[in-house]
C-alpha positions as a printed Julia matrix, in Angstrom:
249×3 Matrix{Float64}:
   0.0     0.0     0.0
   1.08    3.58   -0.6
   1.94    5.89    2.28
  -1.44    7.61    1.97
  -3.29    4.3     2.13
  -1.29    3.18    5.16
  -2.18    6.42    6.95
  -5.83    6.01    5.98
  -5.75    2.4     7.21
  -4.45    3.5    10.59
  -6.96    6.35   10.86
  -9.84    4.0    10.11
  -9.36    2.49   13.58
 -10.8     5.74   14.97
 -13.59    6.2    12.42
 -16.22    6.06   15.17
 -14.34    8.35   17.53
 -16.62   11.32   16.78
 -19.83    9.41   16.0
 -22.96   11.56   16.35
 -26.61   11.38   15.32
 -26.29   14.13   12.72
 -23.45   12.8    10.56
 -22.77    9.45   12.26
 -19.3     8.4    11.0
 -18.98   11.39    8.68
 -16.28   13.27   10.61
 -14.28   10.09   11.15
 -14.59    9.18    7.48
 -13.28   12.6     6.44
 -10.33   12.28    8.8
  -9.56    8.8     7.46
  -9.83    9.75    3.78
  -7.76   12.93    4.07
  -4.33   11.28    3.44
  -5.7     9.76    0.24
  -6.91   13.15   -1.01
  -3.64   15.03   -0.58
  -2.74   14.39   -4.21
  -5.58   16.77   -5.17
  -3.55   19.66   -3.74
  -1.43   19.61   -6.9
  -4.42   21.05   -8.72
  -6.79   23.84   -7.73
  -7.08   23.99   -3.95
 -10.93   24.17   -3.95
 -10.97   20.64   -5.4
  -9.22   19.24   -2.31
 -11.42   21.23    0.05
 -14.61   20.26   -1.77
 -13.69   16.58   -1.72
 -12.92   16.72    2.0
 -16.23   18.49    2.64
 -18.16   15.82    0.77
 -16.38   13.11    2.75
 -17.57   14.7     6.02
 -21.25   14.34    5.11
 -23.46   11.75    6.8
 -22.08    8.24    6.45
 -22.54    5.01    8.37
 -21.3     1.48    7.71
 -19.72   -1.42    9.5
 -16.41    0.07   10.72
 -14.39   -2.9     9.45
 -15.69   -2.5     5.88
 -15.99    1.29    5.82
 -12.59    1.45    4.13
 -14.13    0.06    0.96
 -16.38    3.1     0.56
 -13.7     5.55    1.7
 -11.04    4.29   -0.69
 -13.52    4.05   -3.56
 -14.64    7.64   -2.97
 -11.0     8.79   -2.86
 -10.31    7.07   -6.18
 -13.43    8.63   -7.71
 -12.33   12.08   -6.52
  -8.93   11.62   -8.15
 -10.6    10.52  -11.38
 -12.78   13.63  -11.45
 -16.14   11.88  -11.11
 -19.04   14.3   -10.73
 -19.79   15.37   -7.16
 -23.45   14.3    -7.29
 -22.51   10.86   -8.56
 -19.96   10.44   -5.75
 -22.52   11.39   -3.12
 -25.13    8.99   -4.53
 -22.51    6.28   -4.78
 -21.47    6.68   -1.13
 -25.08    6.59    0.07
 -25.74    3.47   -2.01
 -22.82    1.67   -0.36
 -24.0     2.35    3.2
 -26.65   -0.38    3.35
 -24.68   -3.24    1.73
 -21.54   -2.53    3.77
 -23.55   -2.48    6.97
 -25.37   -5.7     6.14
 -22.34   -7.66    4.93
 -20.1    -6.39    7.73
 -22.61   -7.18   10.45
 -23.1   -10.71    9.15
 -19.37  -11.38    8.83
 -18.25   -9.75   12.1
 -20.98   -9.52   14.73
 -22.95  -12.6    13.67
 -20.01  -14.87   12.72
 -16.49  -13.81   13.7
 -17.32  -12.65   17.24
 -19.28  -15.79   18.32
 -16.71  -18.07   16.65
 -13.79  -16.29   18.35
 -15.65  -16.46   21.68
 -16.05  -20.21   21.15
 -12.3   -20.52   20.55
 -11.68  -18.75   23.85
 -14.14  -21.02   25.69
 -12.58  -24.19   24.28
  -9.08  -23.06   25.24
 -10.29  -22.11   28.72
 -11.75  -25.6    29.15
  -8.72  -27.58   27.93
  -5.73  -25.35   28.7
  -4.13  -24.17   31.92
  -3.72  -20.51   32.7
  -5.79  -17.49   31.73
  -3.51  -16.08   29.04
  -4.01  -18.8    26.4
  -7.83  -18.42   26.16
  -7.46  -14.63   26.01
  -4.75  -14.89   23.35
  -6.79  -17.4    21.34
  -9.86  -15.17   21.34
  -7.88  -12.04   20.41
  -5.94  -13.84   17.68
  -9.03  -15.39   16.09
 -11.08  -12.2    16.2
  -8.37   -9.82   15.07
  -7.28  -12.1    12.26
 -10.74  -11.63   10.73
 -11.11   -7.96   11.56
  -7.66   -6.89   10.31
  -8.11   -8.93    7.14
 -11.42   -7.2     6.45
  -9.94   -3.75    7.06
  -7.03   -4.38    4.69
  -9.11   -6.08    1.99
 -11.78   -3.37    2.01
  -9.28   -0.53    1.62
  -7.35   -2.21   -1.19
 -10.51   -3.29   -3.0
 -12.1     0.13   -2.72
  -9.09    1.87   -4.24
  -8.81   -0.64   -7.1
 -12.52   -0.56   -7.88
 -13.28    3.13   -7.58
 -16.85    3.97   -8.56
 -17.36    0.39   -9.77
 -16.5    -1.2    -6.45
 -20.07   -2.37   -5.8
 -19.25   -5.42   -7.91
 -16.71   -6.48   -5.27
 -19.49   -7.45   -2.85
 -20.84   -9.91   -5.42
 -17.53  -11.74   -5.87
 -17.5   -15.48   -5.12
 -15.09  -15.05   -2.19
 -17.47  -12.62   -0.44
 -20.57  -14.7    -1.16
 -18.75  -17.83    0.01
 -17.77  -16.11    3.26
 -21.39  -15.09    3.82
 -22.55  -18.67    3.31
 -20.02  -19.93    5.86
 -20.92  -17.12    8.27
 -24.37  -18.64    8.81
 -23.62  -22.1    10.25
 -20.07  -21.44   11.51
 -20.89  -19.6    14.77
 -23.61  -22.08   15.7
 -21.24  -25.0    15.11
 -18.4   -23.36   17.05
 -20.53  -22.32   20.04
 -22.35  -25.67   20.07
 -18.99  -27.42   20.29
 -17.61  -25.05   22.92
 -20.5   -24.88   25.39
 -20.44  -28.55   26.52
 -16.69  -28.32   27.13
 -17.14  -25.05   29.0
 -20.0   -26.49   31.07
 -17.93  -29.55   32.02
 -14.98  -27.34   32.96
 -17.07  -24.91   35.03
 -18.89  -27.66   36.93
 -15.85  -29.85   37.56
 -15.54  -28.76   41.22
 -19.25  -28.93   42.03
 -20.86  -31.67   44.04
 -22.69  -34.25   41.95
 -26.1   -32.96   43.03
 -25.15  -29.41   42.14
 -23.95  -30.51   38.71
 -27.24  -32.26   38.01
 -29.1   -29.15   39.15
 -27.06  -26.92   36.86
 -27.7   -29.1    33.81
 -31.41  -29.36   34.62
 -31.54  -25.6    34.98
 -29.77  -25.21   31.65
 -32.3   -27.54   30.0
 -35.15  -25.58   31.52
 -33.54  -22.4    30.26
 -33.5   -23.78   26.72
 -37.21  -24.57   26.88
 -38.11  -21.2    28.41
 -35.81  -19.38   26.01
 -37.4   -21.01   22.99
 -40.86  -20.26   24.31
 -40.54  -16.74   25.69
 -37.58  -15.31   23.8
 -36.94  -17.06   20.48
 -34.79  -14.13   19.38
 -32.47  -14.48   22.39
 -29.79  -16.14   20.29
 -27.38  -18.95   21.06
 -24.51  -16.72   22.14
 -26.55  -14.74   24.66
 -28.09  -17.89   26.04
 -24.64  -19.45   26.34
 -23.32  -16.47   28.26
 -26.34  -16.61   30.58
 -25.69  -20.31   31.15
 -22.05  -19.65   32.01
 -23.1   -16.94   34.44
 -25.61  -19.25   36.16
 -22.96  -21.94   36.41
 -20.53  -19.56   38.08
 -23.25  -18.54   40.53
 -24.01  -22.18   41.3
 -20.33  -22.84   41.9
 -20.27  -20.02   44.43
 -23.43  -21.18   46.24
 -22.86  -24.94   46.36
 -19.87  -26.49   48.15
 -17.39  -28.47   46.07
 -17.14  -32.21   46.26
 -13.48  -32.09   47.31
């Protein structure tokens, strides 16, 4: 990546630092895109100022994929695309980037990384390995998305919308559906066994019965609760049971 893209990549980590209800990520997007617009200073100065002003308008997307829109807008500004077309283009990208990013990150990468941390906590000794496993798994996805989105946006320019229809993106979205459920479903039994290892046998039976009752009640009263939230509630109840019931040792 060029020096301007590297600076923009680093600034994108703070894109939500000035989030507000009027422009949402607009100010952060303008700050992130500014290094990529500096080449416009070689021409008439109003062109640079106008481009920066347009970048500061209302904008909102998943922060890990926002670089795709920002780099594409920067490329369009350098190519002299009409201002109205750039603004329409940026607005059109907001919805798809939010939808794709939320499905890849919040609905897939975060639960899967949490499952990695739970598995490591159940089978490894020490607190640092589960924490490192979670951070490594999550940041591997999030840093890859940040880098890919910025590179792809700059290469695609105003035609970058086609990037979201590429087979690699559609394949990732297909995997993002079952992956978190599989990972959490594999991790929760291990975590439950680990957390109840020091409980008396009666307490362990009570915890598992309570968990089964929670599944039934959750499906009946709150079908939108979600597997991850229910799993976290189950872990919390288990920890409470461990504190209330004496251990078998």
